[in-house]
N, C-alpha and C positions, 0 to 999 in steps of 0.2 A: 553449561558454560555460556555466558552472554556473548553475543557477537559484537565485534567492534563497530561502532557507528561513526559515520562521517557527517560533517555539516554540509548542508547545501541550501540554496535559496530557491523557493518556488513562489509563484504568483497565483493567488486564488481570488475569487470574487469576494466582495464584501458579504454577500449572503452566505457563501461557504464558510467564511471566517466566523460570522455570527452564529451559524448553526453548529459548527464544530465546537466553539467555545461553550455554547449552551449545553451541548451533549456532554462535553467534558465536565462542566459544572455539575450536571445531574448525576453522572456516573462515577466521577472522581478518577476517570481515566484520562491521561494526558492527550492533548490534541495530536502530538507526535505519534502516539500509538495508532490512532485512527488513520493518520496519513500513511504510515508504514503498511497498515492493513490494506489500504486502498491500492498502494503500489503492488503489494503481493497479489491482489485480485486481478489487477491489470496484467501482470506478468503471467499469471496462470491462464488468463483468457487468451493472450497472444503468444502462448508458449510455442505454437507451431512456427512462428516467425523468428524464433531464436535458434542459434546453432545448438547442436547436440544430437545424441542418438534418440531415435524413436523407441518408445516402449512397444512390446508385443501388441498391445491393444491399438496403438496409433498406426501400426503397419497395416491393419486390416482394411 
């Protein structure tokens, strides 16, 4: 089941815009997919800064 998506505004550099569009053109994957992947990577990287229970591995 697809998750509901919300619209938001972000500001990126011209270089980021150009590279994302070129990547999208070559792969036929929408830029929005790459942006969501980047957000997921950032959230995973900084997971320890977010509220929630620690896993057994994180408690060690």
